[in-house]
C-alpha positions in Angstrom: 1.9 -147.9 43.8 1.5 -145.1 46.0 -2.2 -143.2 45.9 -0.8 -139.8 45.1 1.3 -141.6 42.5 -2.2 -142.1 40.5 -3.8 -138.8 41.2 -3.4 -136.3 38.1 -1.8 -132.8 39.5 -2.5 -130.4 36.6 -0.2 -127.9 36.2 -1.5 -124.1 37.1 0.7 -121.0 37.5 -0.7 -117.8 39.7 -1.3 -115.3 38.0 1.3 -112.8 39.7 3.6 -115.1 38.6 3.2 -115.1 35.0 1.9 -111.4 35.2 4.8 -110.3 37.3 7.6 -111.6 34.8 6.0 -111.0 31.9 5.9 -107.4 32.6 9.3 -107.5 34.0 10.4 -109.0 30.6 8.5 -106.9 28.4 10.0 -104.0 30.0 13.3 -105.1 29.4 12.7 -105.6 25.8 10.9 -101.9 25.6 14.2 -100.7 27.0 16.3 -102.1 24.8 14.3 -101.0 21.5 14.5 -97.6 23.0 17.8 -97.6 23.1 18.3 -99.4 19.8 16.3 -96.5 18.3 17.8 -94.1 20.1 21.0 -94.8 18.7 20.2 -96.2 14.8 18.6 -93.2 14.7 21.7 -91.1 15.8 19.4 -89.4 19.0 16.0 -89.3 16.9 18.3 -87.4 13.9 17.1 -89.7 11.1 13.5 -90.5 12.0 11.5 -91.5 9.1 7.5 -90.0 10.8 5.9 -91.9 7.6 6.6 -95.1 9.4 5.0 -93.5 12.7 2.3 -96.1 12.7 4.6 -99.5 11.4 6.6 -98.3 14.7 4.1 -98.5 17.5 2.7 -101.4 15.9 6.0 -103.3 15.8 6.9 -102.6 19.5 3.6 -103.5 20.2 4.0 -106.5 18.6 7.5 -107.2 19.8 5.9 -106.8 23.6 3.3 -109.3 22.9 5.7 -112.0 21.3 8.0 -111.2 24.5 4.8 -112.1 26.9 3.9 -115.1 24.7 7.2 -116.3 25.0 7.3 -116.0 29.1 4.1 -118.1 29.1 5.3 -120.8 27.3 8.7 -120.9 29.4 6.7 -120.9 32.3 5.7 -124.5 31.6 8.0 -126.9 33.5 9.1 -128.7 30.2 9.6 -125.5 28.0 11.3 -124.2 31.1 13.5 -127.4 31.4 13.9 -127.2 27.4 15.6 -123.5 27.6 18.0 -124.5 30.8 19.1 -127.2 29.2 19.8 -125.4 25.8 22.0 -122.6 27.6 23.6 -125.5 28.9 24.6 -127.1 26.0 25.3 -124.3 24.0 27.8 -123.0 26.0 30.7 -125.3 24.5 32.6 -124.9 21.3 30.6 -128.4 20.5 27.7 -126.9 21.1 28.0 -123.8 19.5 28.8 -125.8 16.1 26.0 -127.8 16.3 23.9 -124.8 16.4 25.1 -122.9 13.9 24.4 -126.4 11.7 21.0 -127.4 12.8 20.3 -123.8 11.9 21.4 -124.0 8.6 19.3 -127.6 8.0 16.2 -126.2 9.3 15.7 -122.3 8.5 18.5 -122.0 6.0 18.2 -125.0 3.7 15.1 -126.2 5.8 15.8 -129.5 4.7 13.0 -131.2 7.5 10.4 -130.5 4.6 12.6 -131.3 2.1 11.9 -135.1 1.7 8.1 -135.0 1.7 8.0 -133.0 -2.1 10.0 -130.3 -4.3 6.3 -128.5 -4.2 5.9 -128.1 -0.5 9.8 -127.6 -0.2 9.6 -124.7 -2.5 6.5 -123.5 -1.0 7.6 -123.1 2.1 11.0 -121.7 1.3 9.5 -119.1 -0.6 7.0 -118.4 2.5 9.6 -118.4 5.0 12.3 -116.9 3.5 10.3 -114.0 1.9 8.6 -113.5 5.9 12.2 -113.0 7.4 13.5 -111.3 4.2 10.6 -108.1 5.3 11.0 -108.8 9.1 15.0 -108.1 8.4 14.4 -104.8 6.2 10.8 -103.7 7.7 12.3 -103.6 11.7 15.6 -102.2 10.1 14.0 -99.4 8.8 11.3 -98.6 11.0 13.3 -98.7 14.3 16.0 -96.7 12.3 18.6 -99.2 12.6 19.4 -98.8 9.5 19.3 -95.4 7.2 20.8 -93.8 3.9 22.4 -90.3 3.6 23.1 -88.6 0.5 26.6 -88.0 0.3 26.8 -86.4 -3.1 23.9 -85.7 -6.2 24.6 -89.5 -7.1 26.2 -91.6 -4.1 24.1 -92.8 -1.3 26.1 -93.8 1.8 24.5 -96.7 4.1 24.5 -96.0 7.9 23.7 -98.9 10.0 23.5 -97.9 14.4 25.1 -94.8 13.2 27.9 -96.3 11.8 28.8 -96.0 7.8 28.8 -99.6 6.0 29.5 -98.7 2.6 28.6 -96.1 -0.5 26.9 -96.7 -3.8 25.5 -94.8 -6.4 22.3 -94.2 -6.8 21.6 -96.1 -10.2 23.9 -98.8 -9.4 22.6 -102.5 -9.8 23.3 -103.1 -6.1 21.5 -99.8 -4.8 18.4 -101.2 -7.3 18.4 -104.7 -5.5 18.6 -102.9 -1.9 15.9 -100.3 -2.9 13.2 -102.9 -3.9 14.4 -105.3 -1.5 10.9 -106.0 0.0 9.5 -106.1 -3.6 11.8 -109.4 -4.1 10.7 -110.5 -0.6 6.6 -110.0 -1.5 7.1 -111.9 -4.7 8.2 -114.7 -3.2 5.6 -114.6 -0.3 2.8 -114.1 -3.2 4.4 -117.1 -5.2 4.6 -119.6 -2.1 1.1 -118.2 -0.7 -0.8 -119.4 -4.0 1.4 -122.8 -3.8 -0.4 -123.1 -0.5 -3.5 -122.1 -1.6 -3.8 -124.3 -4.3 -2.2 -127.1 -2.3 -5.1 -127.0 0.5 -7.7 -126.7 -2.1 -6.7 -129.5 -3.9 -5.6 -131.9 -0.3 -8.9 -130.7 1.4 -10.1 -134.0 2.0 -6.6 -135.5 3.4 -6.1 -132.1 5.7 -9.3 -132.9 7.9 -7.2 -130.5 10.8 -7.3 -127.4 8.6 -9.4 -124.5 9.6 -9.9 -121.2 7.5 -9.0 -119.1 10.1 -5.8 -120.8 11.1 -4.7 -121.9 7.6 -6.1 -119.3 4.6 -6.0 -116.2 6.7 -2.6 -116.1 7.4 -2.0 -116.6 3.6 -4.2 -114.4 2.7 -3.2 -111.8 4.6 0.7 -112.5 3.4 -0.8 -112.0 0.0 -2.5 -108.6 0.9 0.4 -106.6 2.2 3.0 -108.4 -0.5 0.1 -107.3 -3.3 -0.4 -103.7 -1.6 3.5 -103.2 -1.2 3.9 -104.1 -4.7 1.3 -101.8 -5.3 2.9 -98.7 -4.3 6.3 -99.2 -6.2 4.2 -99.5 -9.0 2.2 -96.2 -8.4 5.5 -94.3 -8.2 7.2 -95.5 -10.9 4.4 -96.2 -13.9 1.2 -94.6 -12.5 2.8 -91.2 -11.5 1.6 -91.4 -7.8 -1.7 -92.2 -8.6 -3.6 -93.7 -5.9 -0.6 -93.7 -3.9 -2.3 -91.9 -0.3 -4.8 -94.9 -0.3 -2.9 -97.8 -1.3 -0.3 -96.8 1.5 -2.9 -96.3 3.6 -4.1 -99.8 3.1 -0.9 -101.1 3.0 -0.4 -100.1 6.9 -3.7 -101.3 7.7 -2.9 -104.5 6.6 0.5 -104.2 7.8 -0.4 -103.6 11.6 -3.0 -106.3 11.5 -0.1 -108.7 10.6 2.0 -107.3 13.4 -0.4 -107.8 16.1 -1.5 -111.2 14.7 1.5 -112.6 14.7 2.3 -113.6 18.2 -0.7 -115.8 18.2 -1.8 -117.1 15.3 0.3 -119.5 12.6 3.2 -117.4 12.4 3.9 -118.3 16.1 6.1 -121.4 14.8 9.0 -119.0 13.1 10.5 -117.6 16.3 9.3 -121.4 18.0 11.4 -123.2 15.2 14.7 -120.9 16.5 13.6 -121.9 19.7 13.2 -125.4 19.0 16.4 -126.2 18.1 17.4 -127.7 21.6 15.0 -130.5 20.7 17.7 -132.2 18.1 20.4 -131.2 20.6 19.2 -133.4 22.8 19.8 -136.8 20.4 23.3 -135.4 19.3 25.1 -133.7 22.1 24.3 -135.9 25.0 25.2 -139.7 26.1 22.7 -141.7 24.4 20.5 -144.1 26.8 19.4 -148.0 25.9 16.2 -149.8 26.6 16.1 -151.4 29.9 14.7 -154.4 28.1 15.9 -154.8 24.8 19.4 -152.1 24.9 18.3 -150.4 21.5 19.1 -146.7 21.6 16.4 -144.8 21.8 17.1 -141.8 23.4 19.1 -139.7 25.4 20.0 -140.1 29.2 19.2 -136.2 29.7 15.8 -136.1 27.5 14.3 -139.4 29.6 15.5 -137.8 33.1 13.8 -134.3 32.0 10.8 -136.8 31.1 11.0 -138.1 34.1 11.2 -135.0 36.3 8.3 -133.8 34.6 5.8 -136.4 34.8 6.2 -136.5 38.6 5.6 -132.7 39.1 2.6 -133.9 37.5 2.3 -136.6 39.3 2.2 -138.7 36.1 5.0 -140.8 37.1 5.4 -144.2 36.5 7.8 -146.0 38.3 8.5 -149.9 38.7 7.9 -150.7 42.1 11.0 -151.0 44.1 13.3 -150.7 41.5 15.1 -147.6 40.1 13.3 -148.2 36.8 10.5 -146.3 35.1 8.5 -147.2 31.9 10.4 -144.2 30.4 13.1 -146.5 30.8 11.9 -148.5 27.9 11.7 -147.9 24.4 8.3 -147.3 22.9 7.7 -150.7 21.7 9.2 -152.7 24.6 6.5 -150.6 26.8 4.1 -152.1 24.4 5.2 -155.4 24.7 5.5 -155.3 28.4 2.0 -153.4 29.0 0.2 -156.5 26.9 2.8 -159.3 28.7 1.6 -157.8 32.1 -1.9 -157.7 31.2 -1.9 -161.5 31.2 -0.1 -161.4 34.1 3.1 -162.6 32.8 6.5 -161.8 34.5 8.4 -159.7 32.1 12.3 -159.9 31.5 14.2 -156.5 31.3 17.7 -158.1 29.6 19.7 -155.3 29.3 18.6 -154.1 33.0 19.2 -157.6 34.0 15.7 -157.7 36.3 12.6 -159.7 36.1 9.4 -157.6 37.1 5.8 -158.6 37.2 2.3 -157.1 38.0 1.6 -155.4 40.8 -2.4 -155.7 40.2 -2.6 -152.2 40.2 -2.3 -151.9 36.8 1.5 -151.2 37.1 4.5 -153.2 37.7 6.8 -154.2 40.4 10.5 -155.5 40.6 10.3 -159.8 40.7 13.8 -160.4 41.1 17.2 -158.4 40.6 20.5 -159.6 39.5 21.0 -163.5 37.8 18.0 -163.2 35.6 20.6 -162.8 32.6 21.4 -165.6 30.8 23.8 -164.3 27.8 20.7 -163.9 25.8 19.6 -160.7 24.3 15.7 -159.8 25.0 13.8 -159.7 22.1 11.9 -156.6 21.2 
C-alpha cells in the first residue's frame, strides 16, 4: 500500500473560503428577510413597534443559523450529502419519499416512539411546542401575518398583504388563534418538566449529559413559556399588574434563546430537516451487496460517497491490485476479514469471487481473481 495512503490528511477550510461563503449566504438571507417584511407589512404600513426587539434578535438568529449551516455544508461529507439530496429529491419518487419521511420523523416522530411512550410524549410536546411557537412568532415579528379590524366585531386575517379569512372577535376560532402561543407554551412546559424528571431519574445512566447542554435549554424553554403565560394572566385576571416587568423579562429570555439557538442543543431541530437525505440513501438508490457474504448492507451511492470522502482525507483502505475497498464489505465481514488477516490466513470473498491475503503492512492484497468461487456462499 502506498505511503501517502497511510498518512492522515486533516480537512481544512481556509478562513477566506468560509468568510466569503458565510457573508454571501448571510447577505442573501438578510435581503430575503427584508423583502418578506416589506411585502408582509404592506410597505411597513402594519409594523408592530412592540416587537422591535424580537425583530432584530430574530434577524440575527437567521444570520447566525445561516453561518452555522454554511460551516456544516463546507465539510466534504456534508457537502456531498447536500448535493445528493438535491439530486435524489428532483424526481416525483424523491418528493413522495421526502414528504413521507418528514411525516414520520417530524410529524409522528416514529424514530423515538419505539423507545417508550414517555419519551415520545415528552419529545412531541417539546418539538411541536417549539415549532408552533416559531411559526407564530416569526409570522408576527416579520409582519408576515397581521389582523385588521374590518367591523366592530370582525377581524380579517391578512398574510403577506393578502386577506385570508374573516372571523368574529369572540368566536372559538379567534380564541384558539389569539392564544396559540399559550397552547404551545403549555405543551413546552409539560414536555420540559418530563425531560427534567427523566434526566434526574436516569442520571446514572445518562453519563454524557451536562448541565449547560441538557438542563439549560429546558430551563430556558420553561422561562419563556412561563413568562409568556404570565402576560396573558396579567392582561385577563390582574388588570395589567406587573405587565411591563413581565414583558421585559419575557423579551430578555426570548432574545437569549434566539441567540443561543444556532449554537446549542436546539441546532438539531433544523438539522433534523436537513438529515432527511440519510434515509433517502437506503430507499431511493440501488442496494449494494457485501463483496464477501453477499448480504445487502448499504447502497452503491452511499458506499461510493464514503470511499470518495475517505480518499480526500487519505484515509481510504483499498485492497491492493484490485478495485475493492474494505468499505465494500459489511461490518461483520470487515471484522472477520481483519481477524483472519491478522493470523496470516487468506480470505475468500465469495460474492466478488476473489481471494485476498495480508500484504504485511496491516492491509490486504489480491492473491487470486476469478475461478475461486466453487458455487457455495461464503459464511459470515
